[in-house]
C-alpha positions as CSV (number, residue, x, y, z in Angstrom):
1,X,2.6,5.4,8.6
2,X,3.3,2.9,5.8
3,X,5.6,4.2,3.1
4,X,6.6,7.3,5.1
5,X,10.2,8.7,5.5
6,X,11.9,10.0,8.6
7,X,14.7,12.2,7.5
8,X,18.2,12.0,8.9
9,X,18.6,14.1,12.1
10,X,14.9,14.4,12.6
11,X,13.7,14.4,16.4
12,X,10.1,13.3,16.5
13,X,8.4,14.1,19.9
14,X,6.0,11.6,21.7
15,X,2.4,11.0,20.8
16,X,2.8,11.8,17.0
17,X,2.3,10.1,13.7
18,X,4.4,10.6,10.6
19,X,2.5,10.4,7.5
20,X,4.2,10.6,4.1
21,X,6.8,13.0,3.1
22,X,4.9,16.1,2.1
23,X,3.6,19.0,4.2
24,X,-0.1,18.5,5.0
25,X,-2.6,21.5,4.8
26,X,-4.3,21.0,8.0
27,X,-4.5,22.8,11.4
28,X,-3.3,19.7,13.4
29,X,-0.2,19.2,11.3
30,X,3.1,20.4,12.7
31,X,6.1,21.2,10.6
32,X,9.5,19.8,11.4
33,X,10.6,23.3,13.0
34,X,7.5,23.3,15.1
35,X,8.3,19.9,16.5
36,X,11.8,21.2,17.3
37,X,13.3,18.9,14.6
38,X,16.2,19.6,12.3
39,X,15.0,20.3,8.7
40,X,16.8,18.5,5.8
41,X,18.9,20.8,3.4
42,X,17.3,21.1,0.1
43,X,17.4,23.6,-2.9
44,X,15.2,26.5,-2.3
45,X,12.8,25.4,-5.2
46,X,12.7,21.8,-3.8
47,X,12.3,22.2,-0.1
48,X,10.7,19.0,1.1
49,X,9.5,18.6,4.6
50,X,8.0,15.7,6.5
51,X,4.5,16.1,7.9
52,X,4.0,15.2,11.5
53,X,0.4,14.7,12.4
54,X,-0.6,15.3,16.1
55,X,-2.2,12.1,17.3
56,X,-2.6,10.6,20.7
57,X,-2.3,6.8,20.2
58,X,-3.3,6.0,23.9
59,X,-6.7,7.8,23.4
60,X,-7.6,5.6,20.3
61,X,-6.5,2.5,22.4
62,X,-8.9,3.6,25.2
63,X,-11.6,4.2,22.8
64,X,-11.3,0.7,21.2
65,X,-11.2,-0.9,24.8
66,X,-14.7,0.6,25.5
67,X,-16.3,-0.4,22.2
68,X,-18.7,-3.3,22.1
69,X,-16.4,-5.0,19.5
70,X,-13.6,-5.5,22.0
71,X,-13.3,-9.0,23.0
72,X,-13.1,-9.5,26.7
73,X,-10.3,-12.1,27.1
74,X,-8.8,-11.3,30.5
75,X,-5.3,-12.8,30.9
76,X,-3.0,-13.6,28.0
77,X,-3.1,-17.1,26.6
78,X,-0.9,-19.9,28.1
79,X,2.3,-21.2,26.8
80,X,0.4,-24.4,25.7
81,X,-1.9,-22.3,23.4
82,X,1.2,-20.6,21.9
83,X,2.8,-23.9,21.2
84,X,-0.5,-25.1,19.8
85,X,-0.6,-22.0,17.6
86,X,2.9,-22.7,16.2
87,X,2.1,-26.2,15.4
88,X,-1.2,-25.4,13.8
89,X,0.3,-23.0,11.3
90,X,2.6,-25.8,10.0
91,X,-0.4,-27.9,9.0
92,X,-0.6,-26.7,5.4
93,X,3.1,-27.4,4.7
94,X,2.8,-30.8,6.3
95,X,-0.3,-31.7,4.4
96,X,1.2,-30.6,1.2
97,X,4.3,-32.6,1.6
98,X,2.5,-35.7,2.6
99,X,0.1,-35.6,-0.5
100,X,3.2,-35.1,-2.8
101,X,4.9,-38.0,-1.0
102,X,1.8,-40.2,-1.4
103,X,1.6,-39.3,-5.1
104,X,5.3,-40.2,-5.7
105,X,4.8,-43.6,-3.9
106,X,1.6,-44.4,-6.1
107,X,3.4,-43.5,-9.3
108,X,6.5,-45.5,-8.3
109,X,4.2,-48.5,-7.4
110,X,2.2,-48.4,-10.6
111,X,5.5,-48.2,-12.7
112,X,7.3,-50.8,-10.7
113,X,7.6,-53.0,-14.0
114,X,9.8,-50.3,-15.5
115,X,13.3,-49.4,-14.5
116,X,14.3,-46.8,-12.0
117,X,14.9,-43.9,-14.4
118,X,11.6,-44.5,-16.1
119,X,9.8,-44.2,-12.7
120,X,11.7,-40.9,-12.0
121,X,10.7,-39.7,-15.5
122,X,7.0,-40.4,-14.8
123,X,7.4,-38.5,-11.4
124,X,8.8,-35.4,-13.3
125,X,6.2,-35.5,-15.9
126,X,3.3,-35.8,-13.4
127,X,4.7,-33.5,-10.8
128,X,2.5,-30.4,-11.8
129,X,-0.6,-32.5,-11.7
130,X,0.4,-33.9,-8.2
131,X,1.2,-30.3,-7.0
132,X,-2.1,-29.2,-8.3
133,X,-4.0,-32.1,-6.5
134,X,-2.0,-31.6,-3.4
135,X,-2.9,-27.9,-3.2
136,X,-6.5,-28.6,-3.8
137,X,-6.6,-31.2,-1.0
138,X,-4.8,-28.8,1.4
139,X,-7.3,-26.1,0.6
140,X,-10.3,-28.3,1.5
141,X,-8.6,-29.5,4.6
142,X,-7.7,-26.1,5.8
143,X,-11.2,-24.8,5.0
144,X,-12.5,-27.3,7.5
145,X,-9.8,-26.6,10.1
146,X,-10.5,-22.8,9.7
147,X,-14.3,-23.3,10.2
148,X,-13.6,-25.4,13.4
149,X,-11.3,-22.8,14.9
150,X,-13.7,-19.9,14.5
151,X,-17.0,-21.7,14.6
152,X,-17.9,-20.0,11.2
153,X,-16.6,-17.0,9.3
154,X,-14.3,-14.3,10.8
155,X,-16.0,-11.0,11.7
156,X,-14.5,-7.6,12.2
157,X,-13.6,-7.0,15.9
158,X,-11.0,-5.8,18.3
159,X,-9.1,-8.2,20.8
160,X,-6.1,-8.4,23.0
161,X,-2.8,-9.3,21.6
162,X,-1.8,-13.0,22.3
163,X,-5.2,-13.7,23.8
164,X,-6.9,-16.8,22.8
165,X,-9.3,-15.0,20.5
166,X,-6.2,-13.4,18.7
167,X,-4.4,-16.7,18.4
168,X,-7.3,-18.5,16.8
169,X,-7.9,-15.6,14.4
170,X,-4.2,-15.4,13.6
171,X,-3.8,-19.1,13.1
172,X,-6.8,-19.1,10.6
173,X,-5.3,-16.3,8.5
174,X,-1.6,-17.9,8.6
175,X,-3.0,-21.2,7.4
176,X,-4.9,-19.6,4.7
177,X,-1.7,-17.6,3.5
178,X,0.6,-20.6,3.7
179,X,-1.8,-22.6,1.5
180,X,-2.6,-19.8,-0.9
181,X,1.0,-18.8,-1.4
182,X,2.4,-22.2,-2.2
183,X,2.7,-20.8,-5.7
184,X,0.9,-18.0,-7.7
185,X,-1.0,-19.6,-10.4
186,X,-4.6,-20.6,-11.5
187,X,-4.4,-23.6,-9.0
188,X,-3.5,-21.2,-6.1
189,X,-6.4,-18.9,-7.1
190,X,-8.8,-22.0,-7.1
191,X,-7.4,-23.0,-3.6
192,X,-8.2,-19.5,-2.4
193,X,-11.7,-19.7,-3.6
194,X,-12.1,-23.0,-2.0
195,X,-11.0,-21.4,1.3
196,X,-13.6,-18.6,1.0
197,X,-11.5,-15.9,-0.8
198,X,-13.9,-13.8,-3.0
199,X,-11.7,-13.3,-5.9
200,X,-11.8,-13.6,-9.7
201,X,-10.0,-16.8,-10.5
202,X,-9.5,-15.7,-14.2
203,X,-7.5,-12.7,-13.1
204,X,-3.8,-13.5,-13.0
205,X,-2.9,-10.3,-11.1
206,X,-5.4,-10.7,-8.2
207,X,-3.8,-9.1,-5.0
208,X,-2.8,-11.4,-2.1
209,X,-5.2,-11.1,0.8
210,X,-4.5,-11.4,4.6
211,X,-7.8,-12.8,5.7
212,X,-10.3,-14.0,3.1
213,X,-13.4,-13.8,5.2
214,X,-12.7,-10.0,5.7
215,X,-11.7,-9.2,2.1
216,X,-13.8,-8.7,-1.1
217,X,-12.1,-8.4,-4.4
218,X,-14.1,-7.6,-7.4
219,X,-13.8,-8.9,-11.1
220,X,-10.6,-7.9,-13.2
221,X,-8.9,-6.2,-10.3
222,X,-5.2,-5.7,-11.2
223,X,-2.4,-5.6,-8.4
224,X,1.3,-5.2,-9.4
225,X,4.4,-6.2,-7.3
226,X,4.4,-5.8,-3.6
227,X,0.7,-4.7,-3.1
228,X,-0.4,-5.0,0.6
229,X,-4.0,-5.4,1.8
230,X,-4.2,-4.9,5.6
231,X,-7.0,-6.6,7.5
232,X,-5.2,-6.0,10.9
233,X,-4.0,-3.2,12.9
234,X,-2.1,-2.9,16.1
235,X,-2.4,-0.2,18.9
236,X,-0.6,0.6,22.0
237,X,-1.8,-1.3,25.0
238,X,-1.8,-4.6,23.4
239,X,-4.9,-4.0,21.2
240,X,-5.4,-5.6,17.8
241,X,-8.2,-4.7,15.4
242,X,-9.4,-6.9,12.6
243,X,-11.4,-5.2,9.9
244,X,-12.6,-5.6,6.2
245,X,-11.2,-4.4,2.9
246,X,-13.3,-4.0,-0.1
247,X,-12.1,-3.5,-3.7
248,X,-14.6,-3.1,-6.4
249,X,-14.4,-4.3,-10.1
250,X,-11.7,-3.1,-12.7
251,X,-9.5,-1.2,-10.2
252,X,-5.8,-1.2,-10.4
253,X,-3.2,-1.1,-7.4
254,X,0.3,-0.4,-8.8
255,X,3.6,-1.3,-7.3
256,X,4.0,-1.5,-3.5
257,X,0.7,0.4,-2.7
258,X,-0.8,-0.3,0.7
259,X,-4.5,-0.4,1.5
260,X,-5.4,0.0,5.0
261,X,-7.9,-1.7,7.2
262,X,-11.6,-0.7,6.8
263,X,-10.9,0.8,3.3
264,X,-13.4,0.6,0.4
265,X,-12.2,1.1,-3.1
266,X,-15.1,1.6,-5.6
267,X,-14.9,0.5,-9.2
268,X,-12.4,1.8,-11.7
269,X,-10.0,3.4,-9.3
270,X,-6.3,3.6,-9.9
271,X,-4.0,3.5,-6.9
272,X,-0.6,4.7,-8.0
273,X,2.7,3.1,-6.9
274,X,3.9,3.8,-3.5
275,X,0.6,5.1,-2.4
276,X,-1.2,4.5,0.9
277,X,-5.0,4.2,1.1
278,X,-5.7,5.3,4.7
279,X,-7.9,3.0,7.0
280,X,-11.5,3.5,7.2
281,X,-11.9,5.6,4.0
282,X,-14.1,5.1,0.9
283,X,-12.6,6.0,-2.4
284,X,-15.2,6.9,-5.0
285,X,-15.4,5.4,-8.5
286,X,-13.1,6.8,-11.2
287,X,-10.7,8.2,-8.7
288,X,-6.9,8.4,-8.9
289,X,-5.0,8.2,-5.7
290,X,-1.3,9.4,-5.8
291,X,1.3,9.8,-3.1
292,X,1.4,9.6,0.6
293,X,-0.7,11.0,2.1
294,X,-2.7,10.2,-1.1
295,X,-3.9,13.1,-3.3
296,X,-7.3,12.1,-4.7
297,X,-8.1,13.2,-8.4
298,X,-11.3,12.4,-10.2
299,X,-11.3,11.7,-13.9
300,X,-13.4,14.5,-15.8
301,X,-13.8,12.6,-19.1
302,X,-12.1,15.4,-21.0
303,X,-9.3,13.3,-22.2
304,X,-8.0,11.9,-25.4
305,X,-7.1,8.5,-23.8
306,X,-8.9,5.6,-25.4
307,X,-10.9,4.0,-22.6
308,X,-12.9,1.6,-24.7
309,X,-10.4,-1.4,-23.6
310,X,-11.2,-2.8,-20.1
311,X,-9.1,-5.0,-18.0
312,X,-10.1,-8.6,-18.9
313,X,-9.5,-12.0,-17.3
314,X,-7.0,-14.5,-18.5
315,X,-8.5,-17.4,-20.5
316,X,-8.6,-20.7,-18.8
317,X,-6.6,-22.5,-21.5
318,X,-3.7,-19.8,-21.1
319,X,-3.8,-20.0,-17.2
320,X,-3.5,-23.9,-17.2
321,X,-0.9,-23.9,-19.9
322,X,1.1,-21.2,-18.1
323,X,0.9,-23.4,-14.8
324,X,2.1,-26.6,-16.5
325,X,4.9,-24.9,-18.4
326,X,6.2,-22.7,-15.6
327,X,6.0,-25.6,-13.1
328,X,8.1,-28.0,-15.3
329,X,10.5,-25.2,-16.1
330,X,11.0,-24.4,-12.4
331,X,11.4,-28.2,-11.7
332,X,13.6,-29.4,-14.5
333,X,15.7,-26.2,-15.2
334,X,16.1,-24.6,-11.9
335,X,15.3,-26.9,-9.0
336,X,17.1,-30.0,-10.2
337,X,20.3,-28.2,-11.2
338,X,20.4,-26.3,-7.9
339,X,19.9,-29.5,-5.9
340,X,22.6,-31.2,-8.2
341,X,25.0,-28.4,-7.3
342,X,24.6,-28.7,-3.6
343,X,24.7,-32.5,-3.7
344,X,27.6,-32.9,-6.0
345,X,30.4,-32.3,-3.3
346,X,29.0,-35.0,-1.2
347,X,28.9,-37.4,-4.3
348,X,32.5,-36.5,-5.1
349,X,33.6,-37.1,-1.6
350,X,31.9,-40.6,-1.6
351,X,33.4,-41.4,-5.0
352,X,36.9,-40.3,-3.8
353,X,36.6,-42.5,-0.7
354,X,35.5,-45.5,-2.7
355,X,38.6,-44.9,-4.9
356,X,40.9,-45.3,-1.9
357,X,41.9,-41.7,-1.5
358,X,42.4,-40.5,2.1
359,X,40.4,-38.0,4.0
360,X,42.3,-34.8,3.1
361,X,42.4,-35.7,-0.7
362,X,38.7,-36.5,-0.7
363,X,37.8,-33.3,1.1
364,X,39.9,-31.3,-1.5
365,X,38.2,-33.0,-4.3
366,X,34.8,-32.3,-2.8
367,X,35.6,-28.5,-2.4
368,X,36.8,-28.4,-5.9
369,X,33.7,-30.0,-7.2
370,X,31.6,-27.5,-5.4
371,X,33.5,-24.6,-7.0
372,X,33.1,-26.1,-10.5
373,X,29.4,-27.1,-9.8
374,X,28.7,-23.3,-8.9
375,X,30.5,-22.1,-11.9
376,X,28.5,-24.5,-14.1
377,X,25.2,-23.5,-12.5
378,X,26.0,-19.8,-13.1
379,X,26.7,-20.5,-16.8
380,X,23.6,-22.7,-17.0
381,X,21.4,-20.1,-15.6
382,X,22.7,-17.3,-17.8
383,X,22.5,-19.4,-20.9
384,X,18.9,-20.8,-20.1
385,X,17.6,-17.3,-19.3
386,X,19.1,-15.7,-22.3
387,X,17.9,-18.4,-24.7
388,X,14.3,-18.5,-23.2
389,X,14.0,-14.7,-23.4
390,X,15.1,-14.6,-27.2
391,X,12.9,-17.6,-27.9
392,X,9.7,-16.1,-26.4
393,X,10.1,-12.5,-26.9
394,X,13.2,-11.7,-28.9
395,X,14.2,-7.9,-28.2
396,X,11.8,-5.9,-26.1
397,X,12.6,-2.8,-28.2
398,X,10.4,-4.2,-31.0
399,X,7.6,-3.9,-28.6
400,X,8.4,-0.2,-27.6
401,X,5.6,2.1,-28.9
402,X,3.3,-0.9,-29.7
403,X,0.4,-2.1,-27.7
404,X,-0.7,-5.7,-26.9
405,X,-4.4,-6.5,-27.1
406,X,-4.7,-7.4,-23.4
407,X,-4.1,-10.0,-20.9
408,X,-6.2,-12.5,-23.0
409,X,-3.8,-12.4,-25.9
410,X,-1.1,-15.0,-26.7
411,X,1.5,-12.1,-26.9
412,X,0.8,-11.3,-23.2
413,X,1.1,-14.9,-22.5
414,X,4.5,-15.1,-24.0
415,X,5.6,-12.0,-21.9
416,X,4.3,-13.4,-18.7
417,X,6.0,-16.7,-19.2
418,X,9.3,-15.2,-20.2
419,X,9.3,-12.9,-17.1
420,X,8.4,-15.7,-14.8
421,X,11.1,-18.2,-16.0
422,X,13.9,-15.6,-16.2
423,X,13.3,-14.3,-12.8
424,X,12.9,-17.8,-11.3
425,X,16.3,-18.7,-12.8
426,X,18.2,-15.7,-11.9
427,X,16.9,-14.7,-8.5
428,X,18.5,-17.7,-6.7
429,X,22.0,-17.4,-8.4
430,X,22.3,-13.5,-8.2
431,X,21.0,-13.4,-4.6
432,X,23.2,-16.4,-3.5
433,X,26.5,-14.8,-4.9
434,X,25.4,-11.2,-4.4
435,X,28.1,-9.6,-6.4
436,X,27.6,-6.3,-8.3
437,X,29.7,-7.4,-11.2
438,X,27.6,-10.6,-11.6
439,X,24.3,-8.8,-11.6
440,X,25.6,-6.3,-14.2
441,X,26.9,-9.0,-16.5
442,X,23.5,-10.8,-16.2
443,X,21.4,-7.9,-17.0
444,X,23.9,-6.8,-19.9
445,X,23.4,-10.2,-21.4
446,X,19.7,-9.8,-21.2
447,X,20.0,-6.6,-23.2
448,X,20.3,-3.7,-20.7
449,X,22.9,-0.9,-21.4
450,X,24.9,-0.5,-18.0
451,X,27.7,1.9,-17.6
452,X,31.0,1.7,-15.8
453,X,31.1,1.2,-12.0
454,X,27.2,1.2,-11.8
455,X,26.2,-0.9,-8.7
456,X,22.9,-2.8,-8.9
457,X,21.7,-5.1,-6.0
458,X,20.7,-8.5,-7.1
459,X,17.1,-8.3,-6.1
460,X,16.3,-5.2,-8.2
461,X,13.2,-6.0,-10.4
462,X,14.2,-5.2,-14.1
463,X,11.6,-6.9,-16.3
464,X,12.4,-5.6,-19.8
465,X,16.1,-5.2,-19.8
466,X,16.3,-4.3,-23.5
467,X,14.5,-0.9,-22.6
468,X,16.8,0.1,-19.8
469,X,19.8,2.4,-20.1
470,X,22.0,3.1,-17.1
471,X,25.0,5.6,-17.2
472,X,28.2,5.4,-15.2
473,X,28.7,5.5,-11.5
474,X,24.9,4.8,-10.7
475,X,23.7,3.1,-7.6
476,X,20.3,1.3,-7.7
477,X,19.4,-0.3,-4.3
478,X,17.6,-3.3,-3.1
479,X,14.1,-4.1,-4.3
480,X,13.9,-1.1,-6.5
481,X,11.7,-1.6,-9.5
482,X,12.7,-0.5,-13.1
483,X,9.4,-1.0,-14.8
484,X,9.5,-1.2,-18.6
485,X,5.8,-1.9,-19.0
486,X,2.4,-0.7,-17.8
487,X,-1.2,-1.6,-18.0
488,X,-3.4,1.1,-19.6
489,X,-7.0,0.3,-20.0
490,X,-6.6,-3.5,-20.5
491,X,-3.6,-3.1,-22.7
492,X,0.1,-3.8,-21.9
493,X,2.3,-0.9,-23.1
494,X,6.1,-0.7,-23.1
495,X,8.5,2.3,-22.8
496,X,12.2,2.9,-22.3
497,X,13.9,3.9,-19.1
498,X,17.0,6.2,-19.2
499,X,19.0,6.8,-16.1
500,X,22.0,9.1,-16.7
501,X,25.3,8.8,-14.9
502,X,25.8,9.5,-11.1
503,X,22.2,8.8,-10.4
504,X,21.1,7.2,-7.1
505,X,17.8,5.3,-6.9
506,X,17.0,4.2,-3.3
507,X,15.6,1.0,-1.9
508,X,12.1,0.1,-3.1
509,X,11.8,3.0,-5.4
510,X,9.8,2.6,-8.6
511,X,10.8,4.0,-12.0
512,X,7.9,3.9,-14.6
513,X,8.1,3.2,-18.3
514,X,8.9,6.1,-20.5
515,X,11.0,7.9,-17.7
516,X,14.0,10.0,-18.7
517,X,15.8,11.3,-15.7
């Protein structure tokens, strides 16, 4: 199952399902010893065994085949249908690029009385507006195409893999995803609503959906990084099931949680990080789900926590301002410098050829220019990230222990803009070079305390570097999250993270604020 672990040396027999990493107290659960597997070595007080749930996959597949919802498609679809599917899912990108190209042509034509650089300046200034209009245009076009492909809205059903029915449904979903995920902003949320996604456009942390016709998301639903909502499930025998996911108002889904097909999450539910909501389950209101398999707790009201603040939507003026500022930042301070870096060797080679240098010398000048351009890009990214962080936030330690009023405050707006700009700047450079020393230098400059010989992968998420202390000889693997903030009853709170020497944090692990290891 999702977010499960198979220990080293474990031998799993056929017709089993591994769910989580804890022993399940059910009669149909077999421990690793009962399955003939080799148990991992742990301390006597920390023995941890994988649960293996007895489960015959073929029986569920046969049951689906005999249900009335199973589409009778017969043979698999032809090669022509497969090619048509591959061509169809490219439509959103093609339409978006054509709309941008048309916008640029119109701007250049209108500004033909000005010089070339003035026309380019107009294009740069109006680029966010053209992108917004382009995404809205694509959303309307894709809505019509989706309706034609399915003859209406998608409904829960089961079908055969790669059948005509499957390819039509999957093409609809892929076109929606490619349109909605052009960029995460108020514009993309409006585009999702145009395509039928039932979401709150004022909520800047709305989770991404797989199929909008089969998903309902209430007001003020918060989703952190890497949350997955599953509208599809695959079974042996080439059977695919499409089903609904329903999430009610004011629920929170924290980092890398997974919601299975057919799940219903009622209002004010908290799904903890790295937690799986099983398929076809209903989670009652005011529940806390934690772990995998999820342990369900109910709030009893006997707590000193102030619950008067609720999750609130982002004001429209802040959402629009964030869109325009972040778009212009990405274009002017990230995209253009990156393109200039890659094109600089070609320009240097052309200039050397025009200066009557031979081919070998021109090629050497081109390679030297590439090296200098990469160094200049690295310095630029470091300086612009550091300057923007200090301009918008200063030091995150000044916020430690304090509380922000909520996502409708300007303090939250500055935090959101700073995180977006810093990570959009550093992610390309750090992952392109992929050197531990460069990653450590970058986060040290951003305020983190990192010890000697500590190895941090470049795609580790570290939002509030000032609050992170890492000792010597530590290892933090790819896509781990060191989270210096959390949302509590509609307010943003900060807390330090202290990681001592010789600590190992595995891939996709999540360390929450206030954690002292």
